[in-house]
C-alpha positions, 0 to 999 in steps of 0.5 A, a space after each residue: 541426554 543430548 536430544 533432549 536437549 538439542 529438543 529444549 534448546 529448539 523449543 526456547 528458540 520457537 519460544 523466544 520467536 514468538 515472543 518478539 513477533 507477537 507484539 506489532 511495533 507501535 506506530 504512533 502519533 508522531 512517527 505517523 505524522 512523520 512517515 505521512 511527511 515522509 510518503 507526502 514528498 513524492 506523492 505531492 507530485 505533477 506525475 501523480 497529479 496528472 496521471 491520477 486526473 486522466 485516470 478520473 476523465 477517462 472513467 469519471 461516466 463509468 456505472 457501477 456494472 462496468 466497473 464491477 467488468 472491469 475488476 472481473 477481467 482484472 481478476 480473471 487475468 490474475 490467473 492467466 498469462 494474457 494480461 491487457 488490462 494489467 500490462 497496460 496499467 504496469 507499465 504506465 508512467 505512474 506504476 513505474 514511478 512508484 516501482 522505483 519509490 518501493 525501491 528508493 525506500 531500500 526496504 521500507 515500503 512493501 507495496 503502493 498503489 494509487 486510486 482514482 475518485 472512483 477507486 480504480 488503480 491508477 499505478 502500482 508497484 506490484 499486481 494487486 489483486 482486484 482492480 477497483 477498491 471502493 469497496 474496501 476501508 482504504 477508500 472509504 476510510 479515505 477519499 469518501 471522509 475528505 481531502 485530510 483524511 488518512 488510515 491505518 489499517 491493522 498490522 499484519 505479520 509476514 510469516 514468510 518475510 518475518 516484518 510485521 507489515 502495516 497499511 497506511 491510506 490517505 487522500 490525494 488531492 492536487 497540489 495546485 488547488 487542493 482539490 480531491 482528487 483519488 486515494 493512495 495506498 501505501 504497505 510499510 515494513 512496520 518492522 524497518 521502520 521501527 529498526 530506523 526510529 530506534 536508530 534515529 533515538 
């Protein structure tokens, strides 16, 4: 009987956990605007613009085969100890800045990376799986759309950390001129954002 009660208790906890995680917190238009505004306060800065513009100048004349070679190099480096391309990117001023911004968010931002006008990584808070994002929606639905584009991907449940995560992607512009220069991806802890919004209401 005792074992049956324990089993029933475990089953109830399991069902309860599934109920809590089956639906992602809702990111409505008002919340999206508030979140984007918060992100823009540190994204529309000189260090971001200078870094992206320099990257555009460095890689602007690259063709598709050269970009593919860089992306292949990056992918291979993720599996070995010697990582010259990854190390150069992660040690750059923009990556250091983005890592600091992620830390200052106190758990709200899970990952941040910035792309140039070809979809190549300029800076990031952690190692991404690839160097070129140009074939993905995070670039195609932002930079290729226009300077004001914002694309929010479908939320995903992170079973390791027991949180909902969502990627907010947006175009990047030069603060002084408004010219389109790149794009950014910010992976948001949607569970934490919902908690903070509940506290303010």
